[in-house]
PLY file of the C-alpha trace (Angstrom):
ply
format ascii 1.0
element vertex 413
property float x
property float y
property float z
element edge 412
property int vertex1
property int vertex2
end_header
87.42 68.06 -152.97
87.69 67.25 -149.30
92.00 67.49 -148.93
91.33 70.90 -150.92
88.81 72.28 -148.60
90.96 70.98 -145.24
93.99 72.94 -147.14
93.24 75.91 -149.46
91.39 78.89 -147.72
90.59 82.30 -148.69
91.13 83.30 -145.81
95.24 83.37 -146.01
95.75 84.96 -149.01
95.39 88.83 -148.05
98.61 88.01 -145.74
100.20 86.69 -148.89
98.99 89.79 -151.43
100.57 92.67 -149.86
104.04 91.56 -151.17
102.54 91.45 -154.62
104.98 88.96 -157.73
106.86 88.28 -155.11
104.22 86.33 -153.29
104.06 83.30 -156.27
108.34 82.28 -155.04
106.87 82.65 -151.21
103.93 79.66 -152.20
106.02 77.87 -154.08
108.90 77.01 -151.79
106.70 75.89 -149.02
105.18 73.91 -151.78
108.38 72.24 -152.77
109.59 71.44 -149.47
106.32 71.17 -147.47
103.34 70.67 -149.61
104.48 67.69 -152.14
106.43 66.00 -149.90
103.89 65.51 -147.76
101.30 64.72 -150.65
103.43 61.63 -151.75
104.16 60.61 -148.25
99.51 61.02 -147.04
99.19 59.17 -150.77
101.92 56.37 -149.83
101.00 55.15 -146.32
97.42 56.03 -146.60
96.54 53.56 -149.14
99.01 50.54 -147.71
97.94 51.21 -143.41
94.34 51.78 -142.62
93.31 55.10 -140.74
95.31 58.28 -140.47
98.65 59.79 -138.79
97.96 58.53 -135.18
98.67 54.89 -136.84
101.22 55.22 -139.25
103.72 57.14 -136.67
102.21 54.40 -134.13
103.51 51.54 -136.78
107.11 53.26 -136.75
107.64 54.34 -133.64
105.14 52.79 -131.41
102.55 54.19 -129.48
103.91 56.66 -127.67
104.92 58.84 -130.78
101.69 58.41 -132.39
99.95 60.18 -129.73
102.34 62.80 -130.54
101.70 63.05 -133.50
98.01 62.80 -133.44
97.66 65.48 -130.52
100.74 68.20 -132.61
97.82 67.81 -134.90
94.31 68.76 -132.84
96.40 71.62 -130.55
97.00 73.59 -134.08
93.45 74.32 -134.55
93.07 75.50 -131.27
94.74 78.16 -132.92
93.46 77.38 -135.89
89.56 76.59 -135.44
88.97 80.55 -134.06
91.06 81.82 -136.99
88.28 80.23 -139.61
85.51 81.28 -137.93
86.26 84.49 -136.76
87.09 84.58 -141.14
83.35 83.19 -141.56
82.23 86.50 -139.39
84.28 89.18 -141.24
82.53 87.23 -144.65
79.21 87.64 -143.11
79.49 91.76 -142.66
79.54 92.10 -146.20
76.42 89.54 -147.04
74.14 91.64 -144.84
75.50 95.16 -144.98
76.24 96.03 -141.36
80.27 97.09 -139.97
80.55 95.17 -136.73
83.62 93.01 -137.41
85.23 94.20 -134.59
82.44 94.05 -132.43
84.45 90.88 -130.49
81.28 89.55 -128.89
79.33 89.46 -132.83
82.41 87.20 -133.62
82.77 85.15 -130.78
79.13 84.64 -131.08
79.72 83.14 -134.81
82.46 81.33 -133.66
80.60 79.20 -131.11
77.13 78.99 -133.54
79.40 77.21 -136.36
81.43 75.47 -134.70
78.75 73.71 -132.63
76.50 73.62 -136.05
79.69 71.83 -137.87
80.20 69.56 -135.08
76.44 68.67 -135.42
76.91 68.41 -139.37
79.66 65.95 -138.92
77.82 63.40 -136.57
74.83 63.44 -138.98
77.12 61.18 -141.12
80.53 60.95 -143.37
77.86 61.34 -146.59
76.30 63.95 -145.89
79.41 66.16 -144.73
80.93 64.77 -147.90
78.44 65.88 -149.96
78.03 69.47 -148.03
82.37 69.74 -147.49
82.14 69.09 -151.31
79.47 71.19 -152.30
80.80 73.93 -150.56
84.41 73.47 -151.61
83.35 74.70 -154.95
81.40 77.28 -154.17
83.12 79.13 -151.79
86.54 77.99 -152.51
86.63 77.31 -156.48
84.66 79.50 -157.94
85.10 82.36 -156.27
89.23 81.94 -156.84
88.34 81.05 -160.08
86.29 84.49 -160.65
88.92 85.92 -159.11
91.46 85.44 -161.37
88.74 86.07 -164.32
88.47 89.86 -162.84
91.91 90.26 -162.26
92.74 89.52 -166.37
90.27 91.10 -167.05
91.10 94.59 -163.94
94.91 94.46 -166.59
93.28 94.37 -169.94
90.58 96.93 -169.42
93.54 99.71 -167.66
92.40 99.62 -164.33
95.01 100.97 -161.99
97.51 98.50 -160.67
98.02 98.23 -157.22
101.18 96.70 -157.01
104.79 96.71 -159.03
104.55 94.26 -162.10
108.06 94.45 -163.50
110.39 90.68 -163.14
112.56 92.48 -160.17
108.75 92.30 -157.67
109.05 88.46 -158.69
112.69 88.07 -156.02
110.89 88.42 -152.61
112.29 91.06 -150.10
115.90 89.88 -147.91
115.08 90.91 -144.17
117.24 88.85 -142.74
115.61 85.81 -140.31
112.54 87.63 -140.96
112.21 86.27 -144.81
112.76 82.81 -143.31
110.64 82.90 -140.16
108.05 84.16 -143.71
108.28 80.93 -145.81
107.95 78.93 -142.44
105.27 80.62 -141.04
103.57 80.51 -145.26
104.02 76.30 -144.21
100.72 76.12 -142.30
98.96 77.13 -145.46
99.68 73.93 -146.32
98.58 72.06 -143.52
95.66 69.41 -143.56
96.78 66.96 -147.06
96.73 64.20 -144.35
94.43 64.23 -142.88
91.40 62.76 -145.14
93.31 59.60 -145.37
91.20 57.43 -142.65
88.71 57.67 -145.40
90.89 56.26 -148.00
89.76 52.87 -147.13
85.70 54.08 -148.05
87.11 54.28 -151.87
86.10 51.36 -154.88
90.29 51.14 -155.13
92.44 52.76 -153.12
95.58 52.42 -154.39
94.92 54.46 -157.82
91.82 56.70 -156.35
93.52 58.48 -153.30
97.22 59.15 -154.88
95.40 60.72 -158.36
93.11 62.32 -155.63
96.30 63.78 -153.73
98.31 65.17 -156.31
95.30 66.49 -158.59
94.23 68.54 -154.77
97.91 69.62 -155.00
97.67 71.35 -158.30
94.07 72.72 -157.07
95.75 73.88 -153.84
98.53 75.61 -155.95
96.49 77.85 -158.13
93.76 78.94 -155.33
96.97 80.26 -153.41
99.06 81.82 -156.44
96.64 83.17 -158.88
93.52 85.31 -156.44
96.73 86.29 -154.57
97.74 88.38 -157.60
94.56 88.98 -158.15
93.90 90.46 -154.60
96.97 92.28 -155.50
96.71 94.32 -157.73
93.17 95.31 -157.20
93.51 96.44 -153.52
96.09 99.02 -152.13
98.12 97.56 -149.77
97.10 100.40 -147.29
93.68 98.48 -147.05
95.00 94.89 -147.15
94.26 92.92 -143.53
94.45 89.48 -142.28
90.32 89.66 -142.41
88.85 91.02 -145.11
91.07 91.93 -147.97
89.05 88.73 -149.65
86.14 90.49 -149.54
87.72 93.86 -150.00
89.30 92.76 -153.75
85.40 91.53 -154.79
84.31 94.24 -153.49
87.18 96.73 -155.65
86.07 94.86 -158.65
82.08 94.73 -158.72
82.37 98.55 -157.98
84.46 99.59 -160.55
82.17 97.46 -162.97
79.13 98.69 -161.15
78.33 95.40 -160.12
78.09 96.36 -156.13
74.77 93.79 -156.01
77.32 90.86 -155.90
79.53 91.78 -153.40
77.41 89.82 -150.47
76.56 86.86 -152.54
80.04 86.04 -153.40
80.90 87.19 -149.42
77.88 84.36 -148.16
79.66 81.41 -150.88
83.46 82.36 -149.16
81.55 81.96 -145.93
80.04 78.97 -146.74
84.24 77.57 -147.95
85.61 78.45 -144.89
82.14 76.64 -143.35
83.11 73.47 -145.07
87.53 73.41 -144.41
86.20 73.57 -140.70
83.51 70.21 -141.73
86.89 68.69 -143.34
89.17 69.14 -140.29
86.58 67.91 -137.51
85.62 65.14 -140.11
88.90 63.56 -140.38
88.06 60.51 -138.35
86.45 57.49 -138.34
85.00 54.93 -136.30
84.52 51.16 -138.17
84.50 47.16 -136.83
88.22 45.90 -138.24
90.33 42.95 -137.74
93.57 43.74 -139.12
96.36 41.39 -138.98
99.80 43.87 -138.94
103.10 41.15 -140.21
106.50 41.94 -139.09
108.24 44.94 -141.07
110.10 43.48 -144.41
113.66 44.11 -144.11
114.13 44.71 -147.50
114.77 41.74 -148.79
112.54 38.96 -147.42
110.10 38.72 -144.69
111.25 38.27 -140.68
109.67 35.06 -139.06
107.49 35.26 -136.77
106.28 38.77 -134.88
103.69 40.93 -135.98
100.23 41.51 -134.23
96.51 41.37 -134.90
94.90 44.78 -134.89
91.18 45.10 -133.11
89.73 48.20 -134.24
85.07 48.97 -133.03
82.72 50.81 -133.35
81.62 53.36 -131.19
78.73 51.90 -128.85
77.67 55.61 -129.31
76.25 55.51 -132.42
74.49 52.82 -135.37
76.15 49.16 -134.91
75.83 50.08 -130.95
78.01 46.86 -130.20
80.55 46.79 -127.80
84.00 44.36 -128.35
84.66 41.50 -126.14
87.85 40.21 -126.34
89.43 37.28 -125.14
91.80 36.32 -124.31
93.80 32.33 -123.54
96.90 30.44 -123.83
97.28 27.47 -125.65
100.00 24.85 -125.78
100.68 26.62 -129.10
99.87 29.68 -128.77
97.58 32.41 -128.14
94.15 32.23 -128.92
91.88 35.28 -129.39
88.50 35.32 -129.22
86.18 38.46 -130.67
82.85 38.76 -129.77
80.41 41.70 -130.70
77.56 42.05 -127.86
74.50 43.73 -129.00
72.47 45.81 -126.65
70.17 43.96 -123.96
67.29 46.86 -124.30
64.98 46.26 -125.50
63.20 47.15 -129.09
60.31 49.56 -128.79
60.12 50.85 -124.67
57.16 51.96 -123.35
58.71 55.00 -121.59
62.44 56.57 -120.84
62.17 55.88 -116.94
64.53 53.40 -116.32
68.27 52.88 -117.97
67.30 49.85 -120.20
64.28 52.38 -121.54
66.87 54.98 -121.89
69.19 52.58 -124.00
66.37 51.26 -125.74
66.05 54.88 -127.68
69.21 55.28 -128.08
69.52 51.78 -130.44
66.04 53.39 -132.18
67.39 56.65 -132.34
70.97 54.92 -134.23
68.39 53.03 -136.24
67.54 55.89 -137.86
70.60 57.55 -138.81
72.43 54.60 -139.89
74.89 57.23 -141.80
77.00 58.62 -137.83
80.27 58.94 -138.44
81.34 54.75 -139.85
78.46 54.33 -142.22
77.19 51.32 -142.64
79.83 50.02 -143.10
80.99 50.43 -139.41
79.55 47.43 -138.32
82.65 45.20 -140.99
82.18 42.35 -142.51
81.46 39.20 -140.79
85.30 38.37 -140.25
85.55 41.73 -137.99
83.08 41.32 -135.95
82.97 37.35 -134.06
86.21 35.52 -134.87
88.44 33.19 -133.34
92.08 34.10 -133.57
95.48 32.07 -133.50
98.21 33.76 -132.87
101.46 30.87 -132.80
103.86 31.95 -130.14
107.78 30.87 -128.85
107.35 27.26 -126.89
109.73 28.89 -124.13
107.16 31.50 -123.96
103.93 29.51 -123.90
105.68 27.41 -120.77
106.79 30.23 -119.38
103.07 32.18 -118.92
101.72 28.12 -117.85
103.48 27.93 -115.24
103.23 31.60 -113.88
99.37 30.72 -113.84
99.71 27.80 -112.24
101.48 29.46 -109.37
99.74 32.22 -109.22
96.25 30.23 -108.90
0 1
1 2
2 3
3 4
4 5
5 6
6 7
7 8
8 9
9 10
10 11
11 12
12 13
13 14
14 15
15 16
16 17
17 18
18 19
19 20
20 21
21 22
22 23
23 24
24 25
25 26
26 27
27 28
28 29
29 30
30 31
31 32
32 33
33 34
34 35
35 36
36 37
37 38
38 39
39 40
40 41
41 42
42 43
43 44
44 45
45 46
46 47
47 48
48 49
49 50
50 51
51 52
52 53
53 54
54 55
55 56
56 57
57 58
58 59
59 60
60 61
61 62
62 63
63 64
64 65
65 66
66 67
67 68
68 69
69 70
70 71
71 72
72 73
73 74
74 75
75 76
76 77
77 78
78 79
79 80
80 81
81 82
82 83
83 84
84 85
85 86
86 87
87 88
88 89
89 90
90 91
91 92
92 93
93 94
94 95
95 96
96 97
97 98
98 99
99 100
100 101
101 102
102 103
103 104
104 105
105 106
106 107
107 108
108 109
109 110
110 111
111 112
112 113
113 114
114 115
115 116
116 117
117 118
118 119
119 120
120 121
121 122
122 123
123 124
124 125
125 126
126 127
127 128
128 129
129 130
130 131
131 132
132 133
133 134
134 135
135 136
136 137
137 138
138 139
139 140
140 141
141 142
142 143
143 144
144 145
145 146
146 147
147 148
148 149
149 150
150 151
151 152
152 153
153 154
154 155
155 156
156 157
157 158
158 159
159 160
160 161
161 162
162 163
163 164
164 165
165 166
166 167
167 168
168 169
169 170
170 171
171 172
172 173
173 174
174 175
175 176
176 177
177 178
178 179
179 180
180 181
181 182
182 183
183 184
184 185
185 186
186 187
187 188
188 189
189 190
190 191
191 192
192 193
193 194
194 195
195 196
196 197
197 198
198 199
199 200
200 201
201 202
202 203
203 204
204 205
205 206
206 207
207 208
208 209
209 210
210 211
211 212
212 213
213 214
214 215
215 216
216 217
217 218
218 219
219 220
220 221
221 222
222 223
223 224
224 225
225 226
226 227
227 228
228 229
229 230
230 231
231 232
232 233
233 234
234 235
235 236
236 237
237 238
238 239
239 240
240 241
241 242
242 243
243 244
244 245
245 246
246 247
247 248
248 249
249 250
250 251
251 252
252 253
253 254
254 255
255 256
256 257
257 258
258 259
259 260
260 261
261 262
262 263
263 264
264 265
265 266
266 267
267 268
268 269
269 270
270 271
271 272
272 273
273 274
274 275
275 276
276 277
277 278
278 279
279 280
280 281
281 282
282 283
283 284
284 285
285 286
286 287
287 288
288 289
289 290
290 291
291 292
292 293
293 294
294 295
295 296
296 297
297 298
298 299
299 300
300 301
301 302
302 303
303 304
304 305
305 306
306 307
307 308
308 309
309 310
310 311
311 312
312 313
313 314
314 315
315 316
316 317
317 318
318 319
319 320
320 321
321 322
322 323
323 324
324 325
325 326
326 327
327 328
328 329
329 330
330 331
331 332
332 333
333 334
334 335
335 336
336 337
337 338
338 339
339 340
340 341
341 342
342 343
343 344
344 345
345 346
346 347
347 348
348 349
349 350
350 351
351 352
352 353
353 354
354 355
355 356
356 357
357 358
358 359
359 360
360 361
361 362
362 363
363 364
364 365
365 366
366 367
367 368
368 369
369 370
370 371
371 372
372 373
373 374
374 375
375 376
376 377
377 378
378 379
379 380
380 381
381 382
382 383
383 384
384 385
385 386
386 387
387 388
388 389
389 390
390 391
391 392
392 393
393 394
394 395
395 396
396 397
397 398
398 399
399 400
400 401
401 402
402 403
403 404
404 405
405 406
406 407
407 408
408 409
409 410
410 411
411 412
């Protein structure tokens, strides 16, 4: 469900509704070229490596390209967040019956308030944001999408005026040269986000089975949420009224007004706003902090394992959250290789502070707050198992490397 609300958004439908039946092809082509391959890759990598896109790219191409990948994922949100939050602002104008959707101060205020609210909700814990995201996705994305489909079908069967060409010839997208290719490529952005929630795959009981199944189900639902409601909008809203932000609300307004149910427009607009908020929460929450020690073997050559190589990855929970610990690593070169000692340290602050005047007393307050909010970001599992905290790892090294390191150490001393 989190993957569905991360990717599928009713906000992007009006731009495609203008193309009528041709929008089906404009959704399917990017889905075949991008959505399905991305879903398959995310399902495969999420069950093989704990972590998200940074971990996957880093494992394959190194730290520099891992950083580039996660930076590119982040920079797209610089544009996406304001657009999605502006859509929420427009939806709320239909809820309260005010015509201020084009007021810059109003839209900016909604963007700031709801972005911070989503951030604070994400910080409140994985369990909470998962529940809010899932339920908001159901009532704010799936339900309005299904309702659009039902109303669109009723619109066709009752003989209401159809605002788009329904002949078979209209299924082919208009060819206008390079602009048509740009339209298909730009529609790829509508499918961005399949990989975001892969960082939470390890929280499933059986990631190897459950995450690929969840990804496959999300892929099918995403296509249905995009294609069928788009057609419902196309048949009900005149092309002259189609806009980038409020055409979904206009479609419901047209449907409900036609059947004398105008009172339902504010209610459905509120649900759509909730679904958009769920997608913002899902994007913000696409990370996790845990204590984890993971041996990484050298990749095989396809036939047999290469001898030696590999490394040990140490991940550490954020010191500002539960369990308020930090990791101390000691590396020692022994005759047979390296010895890495990992020690998890607790805060030296007292359990109870008389006041909040000194740094230690403030640290005590910090630990008390974290202890009362153990589900923050990494959740209760953020502390990791015993082997993920205090552990000694022996890493074999070539004898000549050990000798060189020891000689260099003696020379420096």
